[in-house]
Biopython code that builds the backbone (N, CA, C, O; Angstrom):
import numpy as np
from Bio.PDB.StructureBuilder import StructureBuilder

atoms = [
    (1, "MET", "N", (-24.545, 75.208, 39.957)),
    (1, "MET", "CA", (-23.579, 75.358, 39.273)),
    (1, "MET", "C", (-22.272, 75.210, 39.947)),
    (1, "MET", "O", (-21.918, 75.117, 41.123)),
    (2, "SER", "N", (-21.358, 75.225, 38.193)),
    (2, "SER", "CA", (-20.587, 74.357, 38.116)),
    (2, "SER", "C", (-19.193, 75.466, 38.202)),
    (2, "SER", "O", (-19.141, 76.644, 38.554)),
    (3, "LEU", "N", (-17.966, 74.373, 37.641)),
    (3, "LEU", "CA", (-17.022, 75.715, 37.248)),
    (3, "LEU", "C", (-16.865, 74.983, 35.995)),
    (3, "LEU", "O", (-17.053, 73.783, 35.793)),
    (4, "LEU", "N", (-16.432, 76.038, 35.057)),
    (4, "LEU", "CA", (-15.786, 75.319, 33.536)),
    (4, "LEU", "C", (-14.720, 75.881, 33.338)),
    (4, "LEU", "O", (-14.307, 77.021, 33.551)),
    (5, "PHE", "N", (-14.232, 74.836, 32.837)),
    (5, "PHE", "CA", (-12.864, 75.313, 32.234)),
    (5, "PHE", "C", (-12.439, 75.474, 30.702)),
    (5, "PHE", "O", (-12.561, 74.617, 29.826)),
    (6, "ARG", "N", (-11.753, 77.151, 30.532)),
    (6, "ARG", "CA", (-11.859, 77.803, 29.380)),
    (6, "ARG", "C", (-10.178, 77.949, 29.156)),
    (6, "ARG", "O", (-9.519, 78.417, 30.084)),
    (7, "LYS", "N", (-9.549, 77.564, 27.981)),
    (7, "LYS", "CA", (-8.561, 77.900, 28.097)),
    (7, "LYS", "C", (-8.746, 78.262, 26.405)),
    (7, "LYS", "O", (-9.647, 77.763, 25.731)),
    (8, "THR", "N", (-7.444, 79.479, 25.715)),
    (8, "THR", "CA", (-7.090, 80.196, 24.592)),
    (8, "THR", "C", (-5.625, 80.283, 24.398)),
    (8, "THR", "O", (-4.797, 80.699, 25.209)),
    (9, "TRP", "N", (-5.423, 79.814, 23.164)),
    (9, "TRP", "CA", (-3.748, 80.166, 22.465)),
    (9, "TRP", "C", (-3.962, 80.568, 21.889)),
    (9, "TRP", "O", (-4.600, 79.979, 21.016)),
    (10, "LYS", "N", (-3.624, 82.267, 21.692)),
    (10, "LYS", "CA", (-3.087, 82.400, 20.557)),
    (10, "LYS", "C", (-1.442, 83.013, 19.790)),
    (10, "LYS", "O", (-0.548, 83.752, 20.202)),
    (11, "LEU", "N", (-1.697, 82.175, 18.393)),
    (11, "LEU", "CA", (-0.152, 82.601, 18.046)),
    (11, "LEU", "C", (-0.501, 83.089, 16.974)),
    (11, "LEU", "O", (-1.157, 82.354, 16.235)),
    (12, "GLY", "N", (-0.229, 84.320, 16.570)),
    (12, "GLY", "CA", (-0.567, 85.793, 15.566)),
    (12, "GLY", "C", (-1.513, 85.113, 15.206)),
    (12, "GLY", "O", (-2.114, 84.569, 16.134)),
    (13, "PRO", "N", (-1.924, 84.909, 14.108)),
    (13, "PRO", "CA", (-3.626, 85.097, 13.909)),
    (13, "PRO", "C", (-4.359, 84.387, 13.923)),
    (13, "PRO", "O", (-5.549, 84.536, 13.643)),
    (14, "LEU", "N", (-3.686, 83.233, 14.332)),
    (14, "LEU", "CA", (-4.900, 81.850, 15.022)),
    (14, "LEU", "C", (-4.483, 81.720, 16.459)),
    (14, "LEU", "O", (-3.420, 81.919, 17.047)),
    (15, "ARG", "N", (-6.216, 81.140, 16.992)),
    (15, "ARG", "CA", (-6.137, 80.634, 18.086)),
    (15, "ARG", "C", (-6.964, 79.176, 18.303)),
    (15, "ARG", "O", (-7.802, 78.454, 17.764)),
    (16, "TRP", "N", (-6.324, 79.255, 19.188)),
    (16, "TRP", "CA", (-7.035, 77.717, 19.697)),
    (16, "TRP", "C", (-7.973, 77.549, 21.084)),
    (16, "TRP", "O", (-7.562, 78.144, 22.080)),
    (17, "ASN", "N", (-8.851, 76.995, 21.165)),
    (17, "ASN", "CA", (-10.114, 76.980, 22.116)),
    (17, "ASN", "C", (-10.247, 76.106, 22.699)),
    (17, "ASN", "O", (-10.857, 75.262, 22.042)),
    (18, "PHE", "N", (-9.814, 75.533, 24.398)),
    (18, "PHE", "CA", (-9.833, 74.423, 24.766)),
    (18, "PHE", "C", (-10.771, 74.509, 25.704)),
    (18, "PHE", "O", (-11.165, 75.646, 25.967)),
    (19, "THR", "N", (-11.377, 73.333, 26.458)),
    (19, "THR", "CA", (-12.422, 73.551, 27.046)),
    (19, "THR", "C", (-11.804, 71.716, 27.751)),
    (19, "THR", "O", (-10.845, 71.056, 27.351)),
    (20, "GLN", "N", (-12.570, 71.457, 28.607)),
    (20, "GLN", "CA", (-11.511, 70.164, 29.707)),
    (20, "GLN", "C", (-11.946, 68.932, 28.564)),
    (20, "GLN", "O", (-11.818, 67.889, 29.205)),
    (21, "GLY", "N", (-12.464, 68.533, 26.971)),
    (21, "GLY", "CA", (-12.549, 68.083, 26.462)),
    (21, "GLY", "C", (-11.747, 67.808, 25.306)),
    (21, "GLY", "O", (-11.812, 66.925, 24.451)),
    (22, "GLY", "N", (-10.810, 68.985, 25.526)),
    (22, "GLY", "CA", (-9.493, 68.813, 24.731)),
    (22, "GLY", "C", (-10.231, 70.630, 23.281)),
    (22, "GLY", "O", (-11.219, 71.352, 23.409)),
    (23, "LEU", "N", (-9.373, 70.624, 22.418)),
    (23, "LEU", "CA", (-10.100, 71.627, 21.416)),
    (23, "LEU", "C", (-11.133, 71.128, 21.459)),
    (23, "LEU", "O", (-11.584, 69.984, 21.392)),
    (24, "SER", "N", (-11.746, 72.803, 21.670)),
    (24, "SER", "CA", (-13.055, 72.690, 20.972)),
    (24, "SER", "C", (-13.188, 73.506, 19.681)),
    (24, "SER", "O", (-14.268, 73.471, 19.091)),
    (25, "SER", "N", (-12.501, 74.002, 19.353)),
    (25, "SER", "CA", (-12.402, 74.779, 17.627)),
    (25, "SER", "C", (-11.551, 76.245, 17.946)),
    (25, "SER", "O", (-11.378, 76.979, 18.918)),
    (26, "TRP", "N", (-11.099, 76.193, 16.383)),
    (26, "TRP", "CA", (-9.719, 76.921, 16.622)),
    (26, "TRP", "C", (-10.216, 78.233, 15.237)),
    (26, "TRP", "O", (-10.715, 77.922, 14.155)),
    (27, "SER", "N", (-9.935, 79.494, 15.642)),
    (27, "SER", "CA", (-10.015, 80.804, 14.617)),
    (27, "SER", "C", (-9.303, 81.046, 13.887)),
    (27, "SER", "O", (-8.198, 80.653, 14.261)),
    (28, "LEU", "N", (-9.263, 81.637, 12.715)),
    (28, "LEU", "CA", (-8.420, 83.365, 12.490)),
    (28, "LEU", "C", (-8.570, 84.109, 12.466)),
    (28, "LEU", "O", (-9.666, 84.191, 11.912)),
    (29, "LYS", "N", (-7.985, 85.749, 12.879)),
    (29, "LYS", "CA", (-8.590, 86.710, 13.083)),
    (29, "LYS", "C", (-7.494, 87.941, 12.516)),
    (29, "LYS", "O", (-6.536, 88.433, 13.111)),
    (30, "ILE", "N", (-7.924, 88.178, 11.397)),
    (30, "ILE", "CA", (-7.251, 89.266, 10.420)),
    (30, "ILE", "C", (-7.144, 90.181, 10.361)),
    (30, "ILE", "O", (-6.572, 90.584, 9.348)),
    (31, "GLY", "N", (-7.548, 91.081, 11.258)),
    (31, "GLY", "CA", (-7.557, 92.903, 10.884)),
    (31, "GLY", "C", (-8.738, 92.606, 11.406)),
    (31, "GLY", "O", (-8.816, 91.808, 12.339)),
    (32, "ARG", "N", (-9.678, 93.128, 10.946)),
    (32, "ARG", "CA", (-11.288, 93.600, 12.204)),
    (32, "ARG", "C", (-11.645, 91.596, 11.421)),
    (32, "ARG", "O", (-12.153, 90.980, 12.357)),
    (33, "TRP", "N", (-11.558, 90.937, 10.558)),
    (33, "TRP", "CA", (-12.869, 89.680, 10.140)),
    (33, "TRP", "C", (-11.992, 88.593, 10.818)),
    (33, "TRP", "O", (-10.774, 88.463, 10.938)),
    (34, "SER", "N", (-12.926, 87.954, 11.164)),
    (34, "SER", "CA", (-12.573, 86.422, 11.455)),
    (34, "SER", "C", (-13.845, 85.087, 11.230)),
    (34, "SER", "O", (-15.053, 85.186, 11.448)),
    (35, "TRP", "N", (-13.213, 84.094, 10.818)),
    (35, "TRP", "CA", (-13.309, 82.914, 10.541)),
    (35, "TRP", "C", (-13.494, 81.656, 12.423)),
    (35, "TRP", "O", (-12.636, 81.443, 13.280)),
    (36, "ASN", "N", (-14.643, 81.259, 12.356)),
    (36, "ASN", "CA", (-14.204, 80.604, 13.148)),
    (36, "ASN", "C", (-15.030, 78.554, 13.150)),
    (36, "ASN", "O", (-16.164, 78.268, 12.766)),
    (37, "SER", "N", (-14.295, 77.861, 13.534)),
    (37, "SER", "CA", (-13.922, 76.116, 12.816)),
    (37, "SER", "C", (-15.050, 75.788, 12.912)),
    (37, "SER", "O", (-15.723, 75.476, 11.929)),
    (38, "ARG", "N", (-15.684, 75.790, 14.641)),
    (38, "ARG", "CA", (-16.953, 75.513, 14.880)),
    (38, "ARG", "C", (-18.161, 76.525, 14.423)),
    (38, "ARG", "O", (-19.370, 76.293, 14.424)),
    (39, "THR", "N", (-18.001, 76.800, 14.333)),
    (39, "THR", "CA", (-19.128, 77.711, 13.540)),
    (39, "THR", "C", (-19.393, 77.867, 12.035)),
    (39, "THR", "O", (-20.446, 77.652, 11.436)),
    (40, "ARG", "N", (-18.424, 78.212, 11.639)),
    (40, "ARG", "CA", (-18.532, 78.658, 10.536)),
    (40, "ARG", "C", (-18.562, 79.372, 9.798)),
    (40, "ARG", "O", (-18.435, 79.253, 8.580)),
    (41, "ALA", "N", (-18.767, 80.390, 10.526)),
    (41, "ALA", "CA", (-19.742, 81.793, 10.230)),
    (41, "ALA", "C", (-18.223, 83.164, 10.462)),
    (41, "ALA", "O", (-17.335, 83.266, 11.308)),
    (42, "HIS", "N", (-18.525, 83.834, 9.459)),
    (42, "HIS", "CA", (-17.160, 84.920, 9.467)),
    (42, "HIS", "C", (-18.049, 86.231, 9.893)),
    (42, "HIS", "O", (-19.225, 86.534, 9.695)),
    (43, "ARG", "N", (-17.059, 86.813, 10.505)),
    (43, "ARG", "CA", (-17.344, 87.918, 11.547)),
    (43, "ARG", "C", (-16.782, 89.189, 11.428)),
    (43, "ARG", "O", (-15.567, 89.070, 11.589)),
    (44, "VAL", "N", (-17.161, 90.609, 11.177)),
    (44, "VAL", "CA", (-16.314, 91.949, 10.929)),
    (44, "VAL", "C", (-16.752, 92.202, 12.091)),
    (44, "VAL", "O", (-17.791, 91.807, 12.621)),
    (45, "ASP", "N", (-15.745, 93.037, 12.588)),
    (45, "ASP", "CA", (-15.595, 94.306, 14.101)),
    (45, "ASP", "C", (-16.603, 95.210, 12.888)),
    (45, "ASP", "O", (-16.833, 94.922, 11.713)),
    (46, "LEU", "N", (-16.843, 95.819, 13.317)),
    (46, "LEU", "CA", (-17.729, 97.355, 13.203)),
    (46, "LEU", "C", (-17.166, 98.460, 14.424)),
    (46, "LEU", "O", (-16.806, 98.487, 15.601)),
    (47, "PRO", "N", (-17.363, 99.302, 13.275)),
    (47, "PRO", "CA", (-16.880, 100.784, 14.884)),
    (47, "PRO", "C", (-17.709, 100.598, 15.846)),
    (47, "PRO", "O", (-18.819, 100.098, 15.663)),
    (48, "GLY", "N", (-17.229, 101.012, 17.093)),
    (48, "GLY", "CA", (-17.710, 100.796, 18.447)),
    (48, "GLY", "C", (-18.755, 99.775, 18.715)),
    (48, "GLY", "O", (-18.771, 99.382, 17.549)),
    (49, "PRO", "N", (-19.681, 98.989, 19.321)),
    (49, "PRO", "CA", (-19.930, 97.721, 20.308)),
    (49, "PRO", "C", (-20.403, 97.280, 18.752)),
    (49, "PRO", "O", (-21.099, 96.283, 18.948)),
    (50, "TRP", "N", (-20.376, 97.462, 17.716)),
    (50, "TRP", "CA", (-20.627, 96.423, 16.849)),
    (50, "TRP", "C", (-20.411, 95.563, 16.317)),
    (50, "TRP", "O", (-19.188, 95.626, 16.197)),
    (51, "SER", "N", (-20.892, 94.263, 15.614)),
    (51, "SER", "CA", (-20.367, 93.561, 14.844)),
    (51, "SER", "C", (-21.035, 92.896, 13.599)),
    (51, "SER", "O", (-22.076, 93.553, 13.576)),
    (52, "TRP", "N", (-21.130, 92.027, 12.545)),
    (52, "TRP", "CA", (-21.074, 91.708, 11.482)),
    (52, "TRP", "C", (-20.850, 90.257, 11.457)),
    (52, "TRP", "O", (-19.712, 89.798, 11.361)),
    (53, "LYS", "N", (-22.208, 89.303, 11.563)),
    (53, "LYS", "CA", (-21.741, 88.167, 11.959)),
    (53, "LYS", "C", (-22.475, 87.496, 10.385)),
    (53, "LYS", "O", (-23.586, 87.954, 10.119)),
    (54, "GLN", "N", (-21.843, 86.390, 9.322)),
    (54, "GLN", "CA", (-22.771, 86.023, 8.147)),
    (54, "GLN", "C", (-23.773, 85.243, 8.528)),
    (54, "GLN", "O", (-23.773, 84.700, 9.633)),
    (55, "ASP", "N", (-24.739, 85.101, 7.650)),
    (55, "ASP", "CA", (-26.079, 83.978, 7.937)),
    (55, "ASP", "C", (-25.389, 82.748, 7.220)),
    (55, "ASP", "O", (-25.429, 82.619, 5.996)),
    (56, "LYS", "N", (-24.737, 81.831, 8.079)),
    (56, "LYS", "CA", (-25.026, 80.201, 7.764)),
    (56, "LYS", "C", (-26.011, 79.814, 6.783)),
    (56, "LYS", "O", (-25.606, 79.531, 5.655)),
    (57, "GLY", "N", (-27.235, 79.758, 7.043)),
    (57, "GLY", "CA", (-28.358, 79.810, 5.077)),
    (57, "GLY", "C", (-28.761, 78.439, 6.014)),
    (57, "GLY", "O", (-28.727, 78.210, 7.223)),
    (58, "GLY", "N", (-29.115, 77.741, 4.947)),
    (58, "GLY", "CA", (-28.797, 75.977, 5.425)),
    (58, "GLY", "C", (-30.578, 75.447, 4.825)),
    (58, "GLY", "O", (-31.138, 75.383, 3.731)),
    (59, "LYS", "N", (-30.910, 75.193, 6.082)),
    (59, "LYS", "CA", (-32.092, 74.573, 5.803)),
    (59, "LYS", "C", (-33.445, 76.024, 6.369)),
    (59, "LYS", "O", (-33.213, 76.910, 7.192)),
    (60, "HIS", "N", (-34.363, 75.875, 5.834)),
    (60, "HIS", "CA", (-35.164, 77.395, 5.796)),
    (60, "HIS", "C", (-36.299, 76.506, 6.620)),
    (60, "HIS", "O", (-37.346, 77.035, 6.991)),
]
sb = StructureBuilder()
sb.init_structure("model")
sb.init_model(0)
sb.init_chain("A")
sb.init_seg("    ")
for serial, (resi, resn, name, xyz) in enumerate(atoms, 1):
    if name == "N":
        sb.init_residue(resn, " ", resi, " ")
    sb.init_atom(name, np.array(xyz, "f"), 0.0, 1.0, " ", f" {name:<3s}", serial, name[0])
structure = sb.get_structure()
């Protein structure tokens, strides 16, 4: 078992996610909608413990 470094910086709707190797991804969150640069997926927070994530499609 090993320890992992992870840090998030927030500035308004922007969030930068860092790991030991440096910047791992950035995301944009406006209200209940968000987008992540690494996964390139849209997500919408729904009421309760639910959320909806866009299927990326691509290879079949």
